PDB file of N, CA, C and O in Angstrom, chain B, residues numbered from 101:
ATOM      1  N   MET B 101      -5.215   2.486  -0.647  1.00  0.00           N
ATOM      2  CA  MET B 101      -4.278   1.499  -0.194  1.00  0.00           C
ATOM      3  C   MET B 101      -4.959   0.736   0.938  1.00  0.00           C
ATOM      4  O   MET B 101      -5.524   1.335   1.853  1.00  0.00           O
ATOM      5  N   THR B 102      -4.899  -0.577   0.865  1.00  0.00           N
ATOM      6  CA  THR B 102      -5.436  -1.435   1.911  1.00  0.00           C
ATOM      7  C   THR B 102      -4.289  -2.179   2.564  1.00  0.00           C
ATOM      8  O   THR B 102      -3.491  -2.815   1.875  1.00  0.00           O
ATOM      9  N   LEU B 103      -4.195  -2.110   3.871  1.00  0.00           N
ATOM     10  CA  LEU B 103      -3.158  -2.828   4.601  1.00  0.00           C
ATOM     11  C   LEU B 103      -3.717  -4.152   5.101  1.00  0.00           C
ATOM     12  O   LEU B 103      -4.924  -4.390   5.053  1.00  0.00           O
ATOM     13  N   THR B 104      -2.826  -5.005   5.578  1.00  0.00           N
ATOM     14  CA  THR B 104      -3.256  -6.325   6.026  1.00  0.00           C
ATOM     15  C   THR B 104      -4.037  -6.283   7.326  1.00  0.00           C
ATOM     16  O   THR B 104      -4.880  -7.148   7.566  1.00  0.00           O
ATOM     17  N   THR B 105      -3.772  -5.293   8.173  1.00  0.00           N
ATOM     18  CA  THR B 105      -4.457  -5.189   9.459  1.00  0.00           C
ATOM     19  C   THR B 105      -4.471  -3.739   9.938  1.00  0.00           C
ATOM     20  O   THR B 105      -3.503  -3.015   9.707  1.00  0.00           O
ATOM     21  N   PRO B 106      -5.544  -3.297  10.601  1.00  0.00           N
ATOM     22  CA  PRO B 106      -5.577  -1.925  11.120  1.00  0.00           C
ATOM     23  C   PRO B 106      -4.466  -1.646  12.140  1.00  0.00           C
ATOM     24  O   PRO B 106      -4.088  -0.491  12.337  1.00  0.00           O
ATOM     25  N   GLY B 107      -3.949  -2.676  12.781  1.00  0.00           N
ATOM     26  CA  GLY B 107      -2.887  -2.497  13.760  1.00  0.00           C
ATOM     27  C   GLY B 107      -1.492  -2.564  13.177  1.00  0.00           C
ATOM     28  O   GLY B 107      -0.520  -2.661  13.925  1.00  0.00           O
ATOM     29  N   CYS B 108      -1.368  -2.516  11.867  1.00  0.00           N
ATOM     30  CA  CYS B 108      -0.072  -2.618  11.197  1.00  0.00           C
ATOM     31  C   CYS B 108       0.879  -1.543  11.715  1.00  0.00           C
ATOM     32  O   CYS B 108       0.550  -0.357  11.683  1.00  0.00           O
ATOM     33  N   PRO B 109       2.058  -1.948  12.194  1.00  0.00           N
ATOM     34  CA  PRO B 109       3.000  -0.959  12.711  1.00  0.00           C
ATOM     35  C   PRO B 109       3.659  -0.116  11.618  1.00  0.00           C
ATOM     36  O   PRO B 109       4.376   0.838  11.920  1.00  0.00           O
ATOM     37  N   MET B 110       3.422  -0.460  10.364  1.00  0.00           N
ATOM     38  CA  MET B 110       4.041   0.257   9.248  1.00  0.00           C
ATOM     39  C   MET B 110       3.117   1.295   8.604  1.00  0.00           C
ATOM     40  O   MET B 110       3.462   1.865   7.569  1.00  0.00           O
ATOM     41  N   ILE B 111       1.962   1.543   9.196  1.00  0.00           N
ATOM     42  CA  ILE B 111       0.983   2.445   8.579  1.00  0.00           C
ATOM     43  C   ILE B 111       1.608   3.790   8.216  1.00  0.00           C
ATOM     44  O   ILE B 111       1.492   4.233   7.074  1.00  0.00           O
ATOM     45  N   GLU B 112       2.263   4.442   9.167  1.00  0.00           N
ATOM     46  CA  GLU B 112       2.829   5.771   8.910  1.00  0.00           C
ATOM     47  C   GLU B 112       3.906   5.728   7.834  1.00  0.00           C
ATOM     48  O   GLU B 112       3.932   6.576   6.942  1.00  0.00           O
ATOM     49  N   SER B 113       4.788   4.747   7.916  1.00  0.00           N
ATOM     50  CA  SER B 113       5.875   4.629   6.949  1.00  0.00           C
ATOM     51  C   SER B 113       5.343   4.358   5.541  1.00  0.00           C
ATOM     52  O   SER B 113       5.804   4.964   4.574  1.00  0.00           O
ATOM     53  N   LEU B 114       4.383   3.458   5.428  1.00  0.00           N
ATOM     54  CA  LEU B 114       3.806   3.146   4.118  1.00  0.00           C
ATOM     55  C   LEU B 114       3.065   4.342   3.542  1.00  0.00           C
ATOM     56  O   LEU B 114       3.193   4.640   2.354  1.00  0.00           O
ATOM     57  N   ALA B 115       2.293   5.027   4.374  1.00  0.00           N
ATOM     58  CA  ALA B 115       1.550   6.198   3.905  1.00  0.00           C
ATOM     59  C   ALA B 115       2.510   7.278   3.409  1.00  0.00           C
ATOM     60  O   ALA B 115       2.254   7.915   2.388  1.00  0.00           O
ATOM     61  N   GLN B 116       3.607   7.483   4.124  1.00  0.00           N
ATOM     62  CA  GLN B 116       4.591   8.478   3.706  1.00  0.00           C
ATOM     63  C   GLN B 116       5.257   8.068   2.388  1.00  0.00           C
ATOM     64  O   GLN B 116       5.488   8.913   1.522  1.00  0.00           O
ATOM     65  N   GLY B 117       5.564   6.787   2.235  1.00  0.00           N
ATOM     66  CA  GLY B 117       6.152   6.300   0.985  1.00  0.00           C
ATOM     67  C   GLY B 117       5.226   6.500  -0.195  1.00  0.00           C
ATOM     68  O   GLY B 117       5.667   6.893  -1.275  1.00  0.00           O
ATOM     69  N   VAL B 118       3.940   6.233   0.002  1.00  0.00           N
ATOM     70  CA  VAL B 118       2.950   6.445  -1.060  1.00  0.00           C
ATOM     71  C   VAL B 118       2.874   7.928  -1.401  1.00  0.00           C
ATOM     72  O   VAL B 118       2.827   8.298  -2.574  1.00  0.00           O
ATOM     73  N   GLN B 119       2.862   8.780  -0.374  1.00  0.00           N
ATOM     74  CA  GLN B 119       2.802  10.225  -0.598  1.00  0.00           C
ATOM     75  C   GLN B 119       3.985  10.689  -1.442  1.00  0.00           C
ATOM     76  O   GLN B 119       3.803  11.425  -2.412  1.00  0.00           O
ATOM     77  N   TRP B 120       5.184  10.269  -1.083  1.00  0.00           N
ATOM     78  CA  TRP B 120       6.385  10.661  -1.835  1.00  0.00           C
ATOM     79  C   TRP B 120       6.328  10.155  -3.276  1.00  0.00           C
ATOM     80  O   TRP B 120       6.695  10.874  -4.205  1.00  0.00           O
ATOM     81  N   ALA B 121       5.865   8.910  -3.460  1.00  0.00           N
ATOM     82  CA  ALA B 121       5.765   8.358  -4.811  1.00  0.00           C
ATOM     83  C   ALA B 121       4.763   9.148  -5.653  1.00  0.00           C
ATOM     84  O   ALA B 121       5.028   9.452  -6.816  1.00  0.00           O
ATOM     85  N   LEU B 122       3.616   9.478  -5.067  1.00  0.00           N
ATOM     86  CA  LEU B 122       2.610  10.244  -5.796  1.00  0.00           C
ATOM     87  C   LEU B 122       3.112  11.642  -6.133  1.00  0.00           C
ATOM     88  O   LEU B 122       2.860  12.145  -7.227  1.00  0.00           O
ATOM     89  N   LEU B 123       3.811  12.263  -5.215  1.00  0.00           N
ATOM     90  CA  LEU B 123       4.358  13.594  -5.487  1.00  0.00           C
ATOM     91  C   LEU B 123       5.374  13.544  -6.625  1.00  0.00           C
ATOM     92  O   LEU B 123       5.458  14.474  -7.427  1.00  0.00           O
ATOM     93  N   GLY B 124       6.146  12.458  -6.696  1.00  0.00           N
ATOM     94  CA  GLY B 124       7.099  12.301  -7.788  1.00  0.00           C
ATOM     95  C   GLY B 124       6.410  12.170  -9.133  1.00  0.00           C
ATOM     96  O   GLY B 124       6.876  12.720 -10.131  1.00  0.00           O
ATOM     97  N   ILE B 125       5.307  11.447  -9.164  1.00  0.00           N
ATOM     98  CA  ILE B 125       4.544  11.273 -10.410  1.00  0.00           C
ATOM     99  C   ILE B 125       3.840  12.571 -10.787  1.00  0.00           C
ATOM    100  O   ILE B 125       3.783  12.939 -11.960  1.00  0.00           O
ATOM    101  N   ALA B 126       3.307  13.257  -9.789  1.00  0.00           N
ATOM    102  CA  ALA B 126       2.538  14.475 -10.043  1.00  0.00           C
ATOM    103  C   ALA B 126       3.441  15.677 -10.317  1.00  0.00           C
ATOM    104  O   ALA B 126       2.939  16.767 -10.591  1.00  0.00           O
ATOM    105  N   GLY B 127       4.751  15.504 -10.250  1.00  0.00           N
ATOM    106  CA  GLY B 127       5.667  16.603 -10.523  1.00  0.00           C
ATOM    107  C   GLY B 127       5.614  17.710  -9.489  1.00  0.00           C
ATOM    108  O   GLY B 127       5.816  18.879  -9.819  1.00  0.00           O
ATOM    109  N   GLY B 128       5.346  17.359  -8.252  1.00  0.00           N
ATOM    110  CA  GLY B 128       5.335  18.350  -7.183  1.00  0.00           C
ATOM    111  C   GLY B 128       3.962  18.907  -6.877  1.00  0.00           C
ATOM    112  O   GLY B 128       3.804  19.654  -5.911  1.00  0.00           O
ATOM    113  N   ALA B 129       2.963  18.564  -7.675  1.00  0.00           N
ATOM    114  CA  ALA B 129       1.601  19.019  -7.396  1.00  0.00           C
ATOM    115  C   ALA B 129       1.077  18.302  -6.157  1.00  0.00           C
ATOM    116  O   ALA B 129       1.626  17.279  -5.748  1.00  0.00           O
ATOM    117  N   ALA B 130       0.040  18.828  -5.575  1.00  0.00           N
ATOM    118  CA  ALA B 130      -0.568  18.200  -4.401  1.00  0.00           C
ATOM    119  C   ALA B 130      -1.061  16.797  -4.764  1.00  0.00           C
ATOM    120  O   ALA B 130      -1.721  16.598  -5.784  1.00  0.00           O
ATOM    121  N   ALA B 131      -0.732  15.850  -3.921  1.00  0.00           N
ATOM    122  CA  ALA B 131      -1.167  14.474  -4.146  1.00  0.00           C
ATOM    123  C   ALA B 131      -1.294  13.784  -2.801  1.00  0.00           C
ATOM    124  O   ALA B 131      -0.560  14.097  -1.865  1.00  0.00           O
ATOM    125  N   ALA B 132      -2.226  12.847  -2.705  1.00  0.00           N
ATOM    126  CA  ALA B 132      -2.403  12.105  -1.456  1.00  0.00           C
ATOM    127  C   ALA B 132      -2.985  10.736  -1.765  1.00  0.00           C
ATOM    128  O   ALA B 132      -3.790  10.580  -2.684  1.00  0.00           O
ATOM    129  N   GLY B 133      -2.568   9.751  -0.989  1.00  0.00           N
ATOM    130  CA  GLY B 133      -3.150   8.418  -1.082  1.00  0.00           C
ATOM    131  C   GLY B 133      -4.283   8.308  -0.088  1.00  0.00           C
ATOM    132  O   GLY B 133      -4.436   9.163   0.786  1.00  0.00           O
ATOM    133  N   GLU B 134      -5.070   7.271  -0.214  1.00  0.00           N
ATOM    134  CA  GLU B 134      -6.182   7.055   0.705  1.00  0.00           C
ATOM    135  C   GLU B 134      -6.060   5.672   1.307  1.00  0.00           C
ATOM    136  O   GLU B 134      -5.876   4.691   0.586  1.00  0.00           O
ATOM    137  N   LEU B 135      -6.162   5.586   2.622  1.00  0.00           N
ATOM    138  CA  LEU B 135      -6.118   4.318   3.338  1.00  0.00           C
ATOM    139  C   LEU B 135      -7.552   3.831   3.513  1.00  0.00           C
ATOM    140  O   LEU B 135      -8.389   4.534   4.080  1.00  0.00           O
ATOM    141  N   VAL B 136      -7.829   2.624   3.024  1.00  0.00           N
ATOM    142  CA  VAL B 136      -9.181   2.063   3.119  1.00  0.00           C
ATOM    143  C   VAL B 136      -9.116   0.664   3.733  1.00  0.00           C
ATOM    144  O   VAL B 136      -8.072   0.013   3.690  1.00  0.00           O
ATOM    145  N   TRP B 137     -10.212   0.211   4.294  1.00  0.00           N
ATOM    146  CA  TRP B 137     -10.261  -1.126   4.897  1.00  0.00           C
ATOM    147  C   TRP B 137     -11.267  -2.023   4.188  1.00  0.00           C
ATOM    148  O   TRP B 137     -11.460  -3.172   4.583  1.00  0.00           O
ATOM    149  N   ASP B 138     -11.906  -1.510   3.148  1.00  0.00           N
ATOM    150  CA  ASP B 138     -12.866  -2.310   2.398  1.00  0.00           C
ATOM    151  C   ASP B 138     -12.560  -2.124   0.921  1.00  0.00           C
ATOM    152  O   ASP B 138     -12.646  -0.996   0.434  1.00  0.00           O
ATOM    153  N   PRO B 139     -12.217  -3.142   0.202  1.00  0.00           N
ATOM    154  CA  PRO B 139     -12.259  -4.550   0.588  1.00  0.00           C
ATOM    155  C   PRO B 139     -11.079  -4.918   1.480  1.00  0.00           C
ATOM    156  O   PRO B 139     -10.013  -4.308   1.396  1.00  0.00           O
ATOM    157  N   PRO B 140     -11.277  -5.922   2.338  1.00  0.00           N
ATOM    158  CA  PRO B 140     -10.179  -6.367   3.194  1.00  0.00           C
ATOM    159  C   PRO B 140      -9.031  -6.947   2.369  1.00  0.00           C
ATOM    160  O   PRO B 140      -9.239  -7.540   1.310  1.00  0.00           O
ATOM    161  N   SER B 141      -7.843  -6.764   2.870  1.00  0.00           N
ATOM    162  CA  SER B 141      -6.654  -7.288   2.191  1.00  0.00           C
ATOM    163  C   SER B 141      -6.680  -8.811   2.151  1.00  0.00           C
ATOM    164  O   SER B 141      -7.094  -9.461   3.110  1.00  0.00           O
ATOM    165  N   GLN B 142      -6.238  -9.363   1.043  1.00  0.00           N
ATOM    166  CA  GLN B 142      -6.115 -10.815   0.905  1.00  0.00           C
ATOM    167  C   GLN B 142      -5.024 -11.119  -0.122  1.00  0.00           C
ATOM    168  O   GLN B 142      -4.770 -10.310  -1.015  1.00  0.00           O
ATOM    169  N   PRO B 143      -4.380 -12.280   0.000  1.00  0.00           N
ATOM    170  CA  PRO B 143      -3.266 -12.610  -0.889  1.00  0.00           C
ATOM    171  C   PRO B 143      -3.594 -12.508  -2.376  1.00  0.00           C
ATOM    172  O   PRO B 143      -2.707 -12.208  -3.175  1.00  0.00           O
ATOM    173  N   SER B 144      -4.831 -12.749  -2.763  1.00  0.00           N
ATOM    174  CA  SER B 144      -5.183 -12.690  -4.182  1.00  0.00           C
ATOM    175  C   SER B 144      -5.039 -11.280  -4.756  1.00  0.00           C
ATOM    176  O   SER B 144      -5.021 -11.113  -5.976  1.00  0.00           O
ATOM    177  N   MET B 145      -4.936 -10.267  -3.896  1.00  0.00           N
ATOM    178  CA  MET B 145      -4.765  -8.892  -4.352  1.00  0.00           C
ATOM    179  C   MET B 145      -3.308  -8.601  -4.714  1.00  0.00           C
ATOM    180  O   MET B 145      -3.016  -7.588  -5.349  1.00  0.00           O
ATOM    181  N   MET B 146      -2.403  -9.478  -4.317  1.00  0.00           N
ATOM    182  CA  MET B 146      -0.979  -9.289  -4.580  1.00  0.00           C
ATOM    183  C   MET B 146      -0.617  -9.826  -5.958  1.00  0.00           C
ATOM    184  O   MET B 146      -1.310 -10.683  -6.506  1.00  0.00           O
ATOM    185  N   THR B 147       0.468  -9.317  -6.506  1.00  0.00           N
ATOM    186  CA  THR B 147       0.975  -9.882  -7.758  1.00  0.00           C
ATOM    187  C   THR B 147       1.577 -11.255  -7.465  1.00  0.00           C
ATOM    188  O   THR B 147       1.854 -11.581  -6.311  1.00  0.00           O
ATOM    189  N   ALA B 148       1.777 -12.044  -8.495  1.00  0.00           N
ATOM    190  CA  ALA B 148       2.395 -13.361  -8.335  1.00  0.00           C
ATOM    191  C   ALA B 148       3.803 -13.218  -7.735  1.00  0.00           C
ATOM    192  O   ALA B 148       4.229 -14.046  -6.930  1.00  0.00           O
ATOM    193  N   ILE B 149       4.506 -12.173  -8.133  1.00  0.00           N
ATOM    194  CA  ILE B 149       5.865 -11.938  -7.592  1.00  0.00           C
ATOM    195  C   ILE B 149       5.785 -11.629  -6.097  1.00  0.00           C
ATOM    196  O   ILE B 149       6.601 -12.129  -5.323  1.00  0.00           O
ATOM    197  N   GLY B 150       4.828 -10.825  -5.686  1.00  0.00           N
ATOM    198  CA  GLY B 150       4.649 -10.490  -4.268  1.00  0.00           C
ATOM    199  C   GLY B 150       4.297 -11.707  -3.445  1.00  0.00           C
ATOM    200  O   GLY B 150       4.841 -11.912  -2.360  1.00  0.00           O
ATOM    201  N   ARG B 151       3.375 -12.526  -3.966  1.00  0.00           N
ATOM    202  CA  ARG B 151       3.001 -13.753  -3.236  1.00  0.00           C
ATOM    203  C   ARG B 151       4.187 -14.690  -3.110  1.00  0.00           C
ATOM    204  O   ARG B 151       4.399 -15.283  -2.052  1.00  0.00           O
ATOM    205  N   ALA B 152       4.967 -14.834  -4.184  1.00  0.00           N
ATOM    206  CA  ALA B 152       6.149 -15.712  -4.143  1.00  0.00           C
ATOM    207  C   ALA B 152       7.169 -15.201  -3.132  1.00  0.00           C
ATOM    208  O   ALA B 152       7.830 -15.991  -2.459  1.00  0.00           O
ATOM    209  N   ALA B 153       7.296 -13.874  -3.023  1.00  0.00           N
ATOM    210  CA  ALA B 153       8.282 -13.299  -2.109  1.00  0.00           C
ATOM    211  C   ALA B 153       7.989 -13.636  -0.654  1.00  0.00           C
ATOM    212  O   ALA B 153       8.906 -13.736   0.161  1.00  0.00           O
ATOM    213  N   ILE B 154       6.693 -13.815  -0.323  1.00  0.00           N
ATOM    214  CA  ILE B 154       6.349 -14.148   1.063  1.00  0.00           C
ATOM    215  C   ILE B 154       5.911 -15.595   1.220  1.00  0.00           C
ATOM    216  O   ILE B 154       5.454 -15.998   2.290  1.00  0.00           O
ATOM    217  N   GLY B 155       6.048 -16.369   0.165  1.00  0.00           N
ATOM    218  CA  GLY B 155       5.764 -17.794   0.236  1.00  0.00           C
ATOM    219  C   GLY B 155       4.295 -18.174   0.210  1.00  0.00           C
ATOM    220  O   GLY B 155       3.909 -19.209   0.753  1.00  0.00           O
ATOM    221  N   VAL B 156       3.465 -17.334  -0.424  1.00  0.00           N
ATOM    222  CA  VAL B 156       2.019 -17.596  -0.541  1.00  0.00           C
ATOM    223  C   VAL B 156       1.703 -17.890  -1.993  1.00  0.00           C
ATOM    224  O   VAL B 156       2.194 -17.199  -2.885  1.00  0.00           O
ATOM    225  N   ARG B 157       0.900 -18.894  -2.243  1.00  0.00           N
ATOM    226  CA  ARG B 157       0.486 -19.215  -3.622  1.00  0.00           C
ATOM    227  C   ARG B 157      -0.708 -18.429  -4.045  1.00  0.00           C
ATOM    228  O   ARG B 157      -1.179 -18.581  -5.172  1.00  0.00           O
TER     229      ARG B 157
END
């Protein structure tokens, strides 16, 4: 998972949400997401629906 900025105030909340989602898919088995900074986040990585939701083309 790549966030928009290392100073994002939502890091903990997003990481926990990813963890819960992965655990749901894995059926309770051990699962973990990975936070990475390369490649850097950019609007082109978002779906068209995501870009439209925040007003980015």
